[in-house]
N, C-alpha and C positions, 0 to 999 in steps of 0.2 A: 300483841298488846297485852293479852292475858298471860301472866307468868305461870310456870309450872306450879308454884305455890298457890296462885289464884285458882287454877283449875282443880287442884286437890281440894281446896276449901269449897269451891262451888259444886263439887260432885257429892258433897254431903247432903243428906235430906233436910235442907234448911228452906224456910220460906223466903222468897224474894218479895220486894215491894216495888211494883211496876207503876210507872206513870207514863202517859203519852201526852203529847202537846195538848194543852187546854183540857186536861182530864184529871180526875182524882187519882190518888195513889191507891193501889189495890194489892193485897197479898196474893201471891201466885206460886204455883209449882213451876219449876223451870228445869232445863237441862243445859249444862255447859257442854256443847257438842265438840267433837274432835277437830272440827274446822275452825274453832275459836269463836263461834257464834253462841248466842244464848237463845234457846228455843222454848216456846210455850205453846199451849193449845187454847183455843177459845171457840165458842159458838160463832158461826159465820155472821150472825146478826147482832153480835155484841157491840156495845158502845165503843170498845177499844178499836174494833175493825173500822167502824165508821169514822172515828177520829183519825186513825192512821191513813185512811184514804185521802184525807185533806192535808195532813201534815205528818210525814213519816218519823218525826223525832220521838224517841222513847228513851227511857232510862230505867235501870233496875238497881236496887241496893239490896245486898244480902249481908246480914249481920250474924255474928256468933250468938248462940243462945245465952240466957242468963246462967250464971255459974261458970262461964268460961271467961278467959281474959278478953278484953275488948278487941274486936277485929271486925272489919267490914271491907267489902269490895263493892264499888259502884261502877256500872258500865253504862255509858251513854252513846247513842248513835242513831242510825236510821233503821227502821224495822220494815220488813216486807211481810205481806200476807200471802202465804203459800197454800194452794189448794190441796196438796198431797201430804201424807205422812202424819197428819194430826192424830188419827186414831191409834196408830202404832206408838206415837209419843205419849199419848194419854195412858196407854197400857203400861209402858215402861215407867212412867212417873207414878202411877198408882201402885205399882209393885215396889217402888222406891219409898214412897211416903206412907203406905198403908200395909197392914197385915191382911193380905187377900185370903188367908185361911178363915178369916172372920166372914161369915155368910152375909152380914149386913153390908160390909165394905165391898165384898165381891158384887153384891147387888147394885151398890152405888156405881161401881165401874161399869157394870152392864148397862145401867141407865145412861151414863156418860157416852158410851159407845153408840147409843141410838141417835145422838145429836148430830147435826150437820156442823162438823168441826173444821177449823182451818188451823194452820200452824203459823205462829208469828216467829220471825227470825230477826233477831237484833244483832246487827253487825257493829262491833265496837269501834267507835271513833275516839273515845276518851275513856280511860280506865283510871279510877282513883282508888286508893286503898289505904287502910290503916291497920296496924297490928301493934299491940303492946309487947 
């Protein structure tokens, strides 16, 4: 469902905007995985996890930054909460989004790694896109 062009775009260090059923929209780090899923990490006790346990529907929208031609990809589907792989995902995403040579950011990552994290896996059921 995600095209090669979608995956190339989604592998850039852009913020996604995630929403779960009956929940607010939140900016998030994400990874477009090789299996076509979108993966995120979050604390096990986060509102996202509680909401997904009652209704697994979720969606993420990723847009090009200001200064680029308008482009976005929206992915909707069902998300699962996975107990494994969240800390590794957090490390990969921190490396992608932050300069970990900065001691303050490296310290932030160390703090994240102390949390009880889970991995959210969004399996695309519908993909929409726009590109100028």
